[in-house]
C-alpha positions in Angstrom: 78.9 98.1 68.2 79.5 100.8 65.2 82.9 100.7 62.9 83.9 104.3 61.7 81.3 106.8 63.7 82.6 109.8 63.7 79.8 111.4 65.9 80.4 109.6 69.3 78.2 112.5 71.5 75.3 111.6 69.7 75.6 107.9 69.6 72.3 106.2 71.9 75.2 104.0 73.7 78.3 105.5 74.1 76.9 109.0 74.7 79.0 111.8 75.7 78.1 115.6 76.2 81.1 118.1 75.7 81.2 120.1 78.9 82.0 123.7 79.7 86.2 124.6 80.0 86.0 126.4 83.4 89.6 128.0 84.9 89.2 128.8 88.7 92.3 131.0 90.1 94.4 129.0 92.7 93.6 130.4 96.2 97.2 129.5 97.3 100.3 130.6 96.3 103.3 128.1 96.3 106.1 128.7 99.0 109.7 127.1 99.0 109.6 125.5 95.9 112.7 123.6 93.9 113.7 125.3 91.1 113.3 122.9 89.0 109.5 122.8 90.0 109.6 126.8 89.6 110.5 126.4 86.2 107.6 124.2 85.3 105.3 126.2 86.7 106.1 128.6 84.4 106.5 127.3 81.4 102.9 125.5 82.3 101.8 128.7 82.7 103.4 130.3 79.2 102.1 127.5 77.7 98.2 128.8 78.1 98.7 132.2 77.6 101.0 132.1 74.6 99.2 131.1 71.3 100.2 129.0 68.5 103.7 127.3 70.5 106.0 125.8 67.9 106.6 123.2 70.3 103.3 123.0 72.6 103.1 120.1 74.7 100.3 117.5 74.7 99.3 118.0 78.2 99.5 121.0 80.3 98.6 121.3 83.9 98.8 124.3 85.4 98.6 125.1 89.3 95.9 122.4 90.1 94.4 122.5 93.3 91.7 119.6 95.0 90.0 119.6 98.3 87.8 116.8 100.0 86.4 117.5 102.6 85.5 114.7 105.4 81.8 112.7 104.8 81.1 112.9 108.8 79.6 115.7 110.0 78.4 116.1 113.5 76.4 119.6 114.5 79.1 120.2 116.7 81.8 120.2 114.5 82.8 121.2 111.1 83.8 119.3 108.2 87.8 118.7 108.2 89.3 119.7 105.0 91.4 117.8 103.1 93.9 119.2 100.5 95.0 116.5 98.1 96.6 118.6 95.2 98.1 121.7 95.9 99.8 123.7 93.6 100.7 120.9 91.1 102.2 122.3 87.6 103.5 120.0 84.3 103.8 119.9 80.7 104.1 116.7 78.7 106.2 117.1 75.9 105.2 115.7 72.5 107.3 112.3 72.2 108.1 112.3 75.9 107.0 109.3 78.5 106.6 111.7 82.2 106.7 109.2 85.0 104.6 110.7 88.9 106.5 109.1 91.1 105.5 108.6 94.7 103.5 106.5 97.6 100.4 105.7 98.5 98.3 108.5 98.8 100.7 111.2 97.2 98.1 112.2 94.3 99.4 110.7 91.3 95.8 108.8 90.6 94.0 112.3 91.7 96.4 114.2 89.2 95.2 111.6 86.4 91.7 111.8 87.5 91.4 115.3 87.0 93.3 115.6 83.3 90.9 112.6 82.3 87.9 115.0 83.4 87.1 112.0 85.7 87.7 114.6 88.9 87.0 118.1 88.8 90.0 120.5 89.8 88.7 123.1 92.6 91.7 125.2 91.1 93.8 125.1 88.1 93.3 124.5 84.5 94.2 120.8 82.1 94.6 121.6 78.8 94.8 118.3 76.5 96.5 118.7 72.6 95.6 116.6 69.9 98.5 116.4 67.7 95.7 116.8 64.7 92.9 119.4 66.3 92.6 120.9 69.9 90.0 119.4 72.5 88.7 123.1 73.5 88.1 123.1 69.4 86.7 120.3 68.5 84.9 117.5 71.1 83.8 114.5 69.0 87.2 113.4 68.4 88.1 112.6 72.0 87.7 109.3 72.2 90.2 108.9 69.3 93.0 110.9 70.6 93.1 110.1 74.4 94.0 106.9 75.7 93.6 105.7 79.8 94.2 103.0 81.9 92.7 103.7 85.1 94.4 101.7 87.8 91.6 99.5 88.6 90.3 97.3 85.3 87.6 98.3 83.7 86.3 95.6 82.4 83.0 93.7 82.0 84.1 89.9 83.1 81.6 88.1 81.2 83.1 89.4 77.6 86.4 87.8 76.6 89.7 89.8 75.6 88.7 89.8 71.9 85.1 91.2 72.4 87.0 94.0 74.8 89.5 95.0 71.7 86.5 95.1 69.1 84.4 97.1 71.3 87.2 99.6 72.2 88.6 99.4 68.7 84.5 100.9 67.6 83.9 103.1 70.0 87.5 104.8 69.2 85.9 105.0 65.4 88.5 102.3 63.7 87.2 100.7 60.6 87.5 96.9 60.5 90.4 96.8 58.7 92.3 98.9 60.6 91.0 97.3 63.7 92.1 93.8 62.9 95.1 94.8 61.9 95.7 97.2 65.2 94.2 94.1 67.4 96.7 91.6 65.4 99.6 93.6 66.1 99.3 94.0 69.5 98.4 90.9 70.2 101.1 89.1 69.2 103.6 91.0 70.7 102.1 90.8 73.9 101.6 86.9 73.5 98.0 87.3 73.9 96.7 84.7 71.5 96.0 82.2 74.0 93.6 84.3 76.2 91.6 85.7 73.0 88.6 84.1 73.6 88.7 83.5 77.4 86.2 85.5 79.3 88.2 88.3 81.5 87.0 86.4 84.8 88.8 83.7 84.1 92.0 85.6 83.2 95.1 86.8 86.0 95.5 90.3 87.4 99.1 90.1 85.0 96.8 89.3 82.0 94.0 91.6 83.0 96.4 94.6 83.2 98.1 94.0 79.6 94.8 94.3 78.3 94.0 97.3 80.2 96.8 98.9 78.5 96.2 97.3 75.1 92.8 99.2 75.2 94.7 102.6 76.2 97.0 102.3 73.2 94.5 100.8 70.9 94.1 103.3 67.8 97.1 105.4 68.2 96.0 108.1 70.4 97.9 111.2 71.0 97.2 111.2 75.0 97.8 107.9 76.8 97.3 108.0 80.8 98.6 104.9 82.8 98.1 104.7 86.2 100.3 102.0 87.7 99.9 99.9 84.6 102.7 97.2 85.4 100.7 96.1 88.9 100.5 92.4 89.3 102.5 91.6 86.1 105.7 89.4 86.0 108.8 90.5 84.7 108.5 89.6 81.4 105.6 91.0 80.8 106.8 94.7 82.0 109.6 94.2 79.9 107.1 93.8 76.7 105.2 96.7 78.2 107.8 99.0 78.2 109.1 97.8 74.6 105.3 98.8 73.2 105.2 101.6 75.5 108.5 103.6 74.0 107.8 102.6 70.1 104.8 104.1 70.3 105.8 107.3 72.4 109.4 107.8 71.7 110.1 110.6 68.5 106.4 110.7 67.6 103.4 113.7 67.8 102.5 111.8 71.3 102.6 111.8 74.8 102.7 109.9 78.2 102.0 110.2 81.8 102.4 107.5 84.0 102.2 107.0 87.7 104.4 104.4 89.6 106.2 103.6 92.8 109.2 102.0 91.6 112.0 103.9 90.0 113.1 100.6 88.1 109.5 101.2 86.5 110.5 105.0 86.1 113.9 104.6 84.8 113.1 102.1 82.1 110.3 104.1 80.1 110.5 108.0 81.2 112.2 110.7 79.7 111.0 112.7 83.2 110.1 111.9 86.5 108.2 113.9 89.0 108.6 113.2 92.2 105.1 113.8 94.8 104.9 113.8 98.3 101.5 114.6 100.0 100.2 116.1 96.9 102.9 118.3 96.0 105.5 118.6 93.3 109.1 118.1 95.0 110.9 117.8 92.1 110.8 117.0 88.1 113.7 116.3 85.7 115.8 113.5 83.9 116.7 110.3 86.2 120.2 111.2 86.0 119.5 115.1 87.0 117.6 113.7 90.4 120.4 111.6 90.9 123.0 114.3 90.8 120.9 116.5 92.3 119.7 114.7 95.4 122.5 111.8 95.4 124.0 112.9 99.1 125.5 108.9 99.4 127.1 106.2 97.6 127.0 102.4 99.0 130.0 100.1 98.2 129.7 96.7 98.6 132.4 93.8 99.0 131.7 90.6 98.5 135.0 88.4 100.3 136.7 84.9 99.4 137.8 84.6 103.0 135.6 85.9 106.3 138.7 86.1 108.1 140.0 88.7 106.9 136.8 91.5 107.7 138.8 93.0 110.0 141.8 93.7 108.1 139.3 94.7 105.5 137.6 97.3 107.3 140.3 98.6 108.7 141.4 99.3 105.1 138.8 100.6 104.0 138.4 103.4 106.6 141.7 104.4 105.8 141.0 104.9 101.9 137.6 106.3 102.7 137.9 107.8 106.5 133.9 108.7 106.1 132.6 105.2 105.3 129.9 104.2 107.3 129.5 100.2 108.1 126.0 99.5 107.4 125.8 95.8 107.0 128.4 92.7 108.0 127.5 89.4 106.7 130.0 86.3 106.7 131.7 87.5 103.5 129.5 90.7 102.5 130.0 93.9 103.6 128.2 96.8 102.6 129.6 101.2 103.4 127.9 104.2 102.9 130.5 106.4 101.6 129.4 110.8 101.2 130.1 112.0 97.8 132.8 114.0 98.7 135.1 110.7 99.7 134.1 109.2 96.3 134.8 111.5 93.6 136.3 111.2 91.3 135.3 108.0 90.2 138.6 107.2 89.0 140.3 107.7 92.0 138.0 105.3 94.0 137.7 102.9 91.5 141.7 102.8 91.6 141.2 102.0 95.3 139.2 99.7 94.8 140.9 97.8 92.2 143.7 97.8 94.8 141.9 96.4 97.6 140.4 93.8 95.3 144.4 92.7 94.2 145.6 92.5 98.0 142.7 91.3 99.9 141.2 89.1 96.6 138.2 90.4 96.9 135.1 88.0 94.5 133.6 91.0 94.1 132.5 95.1 94.6 130.3 97.2 93.3 129.6 101.2 93.7 126.5 102.0 93.4 124.8 106.0 93.2 121.6 107.6 95.3 118.1 106.9 93.6 115.3 107.9 95.1 113.1 104.8 96.7 109.6 105.6 97.5 109.8 103.4 100.5 112.2 104.6 102.5 110.1 107.5 103.7 106.6 108.4 105.0 105.0 110.5 102.4 105.0 113.7 104.4 105.5 117.2 103.5 108.4 117.7 105.9 110.3 114.8 104.6 113.3 115.8 102.6 113.8 114.1 99.0 117.5 113.1 99.6 116.2 110.9 102.3 113.9 109.3 99.7 116.8 107.5 98.1 118.2 104.1 97.8 121.0 102.9 95.9 121.2 102.5 92.0 124.0 100.6 90.4 126.7 103.0 88.5 129.0 100.7 88.0 130.3 97.3 89.2 134.0 95.7 89.1 132.7 92.8 86.3 130.9 95.9 84.6 134.5 97.6 84.6 136.2 94.7 83.5 134.3 93.9 80.2 134.0 97.8 79.8 138.0 97.4 80.0 
């Protein structure tokens, strides 16, 4: 282990050879793209062609394209080609966390691997911009400015958590005092004191993911890449990492790219979300922007005190919201899908629901706006993003009381 070593590409143990940067033209032209995706593509292209921008992104991915070939090949057939990433472009600004949201096989991990250099793209270009110097100009600082948490834990089973932290601090060039201070702060924030001296093979999956996350942000890197970092964690651990990630990135000269399956995770930490389906970007924007754009329905949930009034309540709901479609019904619970035109304006909808609550002595109700849920549909390019939506509460009756 070496502390404070500035030149890592000549280190006898951690030997890193700078790779030449090659740009390959993309063989395909984008077709029928969402307007937000088109705008992101133009921005990425402008970033590459316009030098010395005042707000240069920390990550620029332009027209990434990746193809794989089937390893099985016979003398009577040609190898089948699979397109994993098709013309993907995005930028991660300073102080921003961008989330890649999608199913397994959507292309999230492949995108991150191309950004790290682990996988070489068939076409397109990636530029990572350090807050101090460009990757294209200096390679010796590459270990310092880049933090990476892979999808699979990259840990040594027999080493302890403390040994991992000290080793990574050395690789990133931290001095002994700086390394000790950074490690103690992160360990305290994530409550890992009891596991410090335990071998990694004895730790739970949630603690291992915490360790991988800590290793990725150790040394305050300018670019942080997180591939499903919350897998296997309990809710408390997720909350801890959400807070640390926001404190690390927000309003700083840093940026992060995060992949996830779940809208709740993306909504908790991401400033913008890019939805990937079968290797293509279908839409990109803030959480609320995507809700407003693709939220075609609302969900009304009602909990009654007296189940005997179910039919009368159903008749009343149809009078107030003629296009309401009942989704579920239990002894004291009912759920309806409401089209947007029946709900807007929201003030009138809640006025009607308050009247229903008083007339039928309801226990509570909630009106929910649609947001993305990746489990709702198959990962297919034919899927409309609007069908990938689930309910996310906008405001409930109890919250309305509190605000009043």
